[in-house]
Every structure is written in C-alpha cells, then in structure tokens.
C-alpha positions, 0 to 999 in steps of 0.5 A, a space after each residue: 500500500 505504501 509503495 502504491 501511494 508513492 507510485 501515485 505521487 510520482 505519476 501525479 508529479 510526472 503529469 504536472 511536469 509534462 503540463 508545465 513543460 508543454 508550453 515551453 516545448 511548443 514554443 521551441 518547436 514553433 520557432 523551428 517550424 516552417 511558417 506555413 506549418 505554424 498556421 496548419 490545421 494539422 496537429 504535428 507535435 514534431 515539425 516535418 522540417 527543421 529550419 532556422 529561418 525565423 532566428 535568421 530573420 529575427 536577427 537580420 530584420 530587427 534590432 534584436 541584438 540591441 533588445 537583448 543587450 538592453 535587457 541583460 544590462 538593465 536587468 543585471 544593473 537593477 538587480 545588483 543595485 536592488 540587492 545592495 540597497 536591500 542588504 544595507 537597508 535590511 542590515 540597518 533595520 535589523 541591527 540598529 535602533 533609531 527614531 521612527 524605525 518601526 514606522 519607516 519599516 511599515 511604510 516600506 512594507 505598505 509600498 509593496 501593495 501599491 500597484 505599479 500603474 499608480 506610480 508610473 505618472 509621478 515617476 515618469 514626471 521625475 525622469 522627464 524633468 531630469 532628462 532621463 527619458 529613453 536612457 538606461 538610467 530611467 530603466 535602472 534607478 526607479 527599481 534600485 529600492 525593492 521593498 520585498 528585497 528589504 523585507 526578506 533581508 531584514 527577516 533573514 538578518 533578524 535571526 543572526 545572533 547579536 554576539 557575532 557583531 559584538 565580537 567584531 566590534 571588540 576586534 575593532 571592526 567598523 560598521 562597514 566591515 561588519 556589514 561587508 565581511 561578516 553579514 554578507 557572507 552569512 546571508 549569501 544564500 538569502 541574497 542568491 534567492 532574493 536576487 533570482 526573484 528580483 532578476 525575474 521581475 526585472 527581466 519580465 518588466 514590460 509596462 515601465 520600459 514601454 513608457 520610458 523608451 522611445 527609440 527602437 534601439 532602446 527597447 528591452 526584449 518584452 517591448 521589442 518582441 511586442 513590436 512583432 505583433 500588429 493589428 494586421 499581421 503577427 510574425 509568429 515564427 520570429 516571435 517564438 524564436 525571440 521568446 525562446 532566446 529570451 528564456 536562455 538568460 533566465 535559465 543560465 541565471 537559475 543554473 548559476 545561482 541554483 545552489 544559493 537559491 535552494 539554500 536560501 529557501 531551505 536553510 535557517 538562520 545562524 543558530 546561537 
C-alpha cells in the first residue's frame, strides 16, 4: 500500500511536469517550424522540417541584438543595485535602533501593495524633468529600492545572533566591515534567492520600459518582441524564436545561482 501511494505521487508529479513543460516545448518547436506549418490545421507535435529561418530573420530584420543587450544590462544593473540597497537597508533595520524605525519599516512594507500603474505618472514626471527619458538610467534607478528585497533581508538578518557583531566590534571592526565581511557572507544564500526573484521581475518588466523608451534601439526584449505583433499581421515564427532566446538568460541565471537559491529557501538562520 505504501509503495502504491508513492507510485501515485510520482505519476501525479510526472503529469504536472509534462503540463508545465508543454508550453515551453511548443514554443521551441514553433520557432523551428516552417511558417506555413505554424498556421496548419494539422496537429504535428514534431515539425516535418527543421529550419532556422525565423532566428535568421529575427536577427537580420530587427534590432534584436540591441533588445537583448538592453535587457541583460538593465536587468543585471537593477538587480545588483536592488540587492545592495536591500542588504544595507535590511542590515540597518535589523541591527540598529533609531527614531521612527518601526514606522519607516511599515511604510516600506505598505509600498509593496501599491500597484505599479499608480506610480508610473509621478515617476515618469521625475525622469522627464531630469532628462532621463529613453536612457538606461530611467530603466535602472526607479527599481534600485525593492521593498520585498528589504523585507526578506531584514527577516533573514533578524535571526543572526547579536554576539557575532559584538565580537567584531571588540576586534575593532567598523560598521562597514561588519556589514561587508561578516553579514554578507552569512546571508549569501538569502541574497542568491532574493536576487533570482528580483532578476525575474526585472527581466519580465514590460509596462515601465514601454513608457520610458522611445527609440527602437532602446527597447528591452518584452517591448521589442511586442513590436512583432500588429493589428494586421503577427510574425509568429520570429516571435517564438525571440521568446525562446529570451528564456536562455533566465535559465543560465537559475543554473548559476541554483545552489544559493535552494539554500536560501531551505536553510535557517545562524543558530546561537
């Protein structure tokens, strides 16, 4: 009975895995089908002919290389900035006592519930007055402070014993060294897990880059790929090719930080 129960669990997990991977499989297969076969009414799970014409057209006829670079650069930069601010803010909220600390932290938490659409107009006005429209700065700076990242860092750091830092202060460590040499190495798993969440959110961001960018060479991938679809024609082959290529950096980021991601989700704080 016990083995039968385990078999049913494995079968259920296998079905869920297949259902989850089916859209990705269909996207990849559609990117290597001939154009006529994409619109065919005949269901073919495997293409009759494998072609790379959609990838060639995507690279040669569009500014895909600019879109890819813009997405990679802005995502990496905004993620690094958000992690720096989140870890420093989390360190301050968890280790220091100052007037208005709890109120300020509640404001940070409350900002998570504010929809992005509410802040687009005022932030756009700020970017416009500073002359940052259609620049990399406008795609990076507004996301330098991530409320969810600050919350996660603060909660993780709360579990680290204060004795660790008292020992460092006795040895003559400055506050900066306590943060950089003691705190960051301890919370590395949490930083890796939080970094992946921030990376995914930044990589898939569409509305804000759509508002802030004007020139085709400044588009990020979601905005650039959206231009392949119009009211009169949808270039499905190139769209699927672009979507397939856009998944590669996400997979590489997860594989690279997989260990930190798993540790950040499963490991507890340092025990005293």
